[in-house]
VORO-989888 format. One line per field, with one value per residue (C-alpha): residue in three letters; x, y, z. Coordinates in steps of 0.5 Angstrom, whole numbers. Example, Ala and Ser with C-alpha at 12.3 -4.5 7.8 and 13.67 -1.06 7.14 Angstrom:
BEGIN
res c(ALA_SER);
xx c(25_27);
yy c(-9_-2);
zz c(16_14);
END
This chain:
BEGIN
res c(UNK_UNK_UNK_UNK_UNK_UNK_UNK_UNK_UNK_UNK_UNK_UNK_UNK_UNK_UNK_UNK_UNK_UNK_UNK_UNK_UNK_UNK_UNK_UNK_UNK_UNK_UNK_UNK_UNK_UNK_UNK_UNK_UNK_UNK_UNK_UNK_UNK_UNK_UNK_UNK);
xx c(18_21_18_18_15_6_7_13_9_2_6_9_3_-1_4_4_-3_-3_3_-2_-9_-4_-1_-8_-10_-6_-8_-15_-13_-7_-14_-19_-14_-13_-10_-7_-5_1_7_12);
yy c(-33_-40_-42_-35_-35_-34_-27_-25_-26_-24_-17_-17_-18_-14_-9_-10_-8_-2_0_-4_1_6_5_6_11_15_12_15_22_22_19_25_31_29_35_38_32_32_31_34);
zz c(6_10_17_19_25_24_28_23_17_21_22_14_12_16_14_7_7_10_4_-1_1_2_-5_-8_-5_-8_-14_-13_-11_-17_-22_-19_-19_-26_-30_-25_-22_-16_-19_-20);
END
């Protein structure tokens, strides 16, 4: 990221963190669900 305004960079970090949380949540759910996972 070169010379992005701080606000833009902060927003990007915020979005990335939110996505990461979503992914971790899904991984946890899938692991908990185990054998009858949410896979198609």
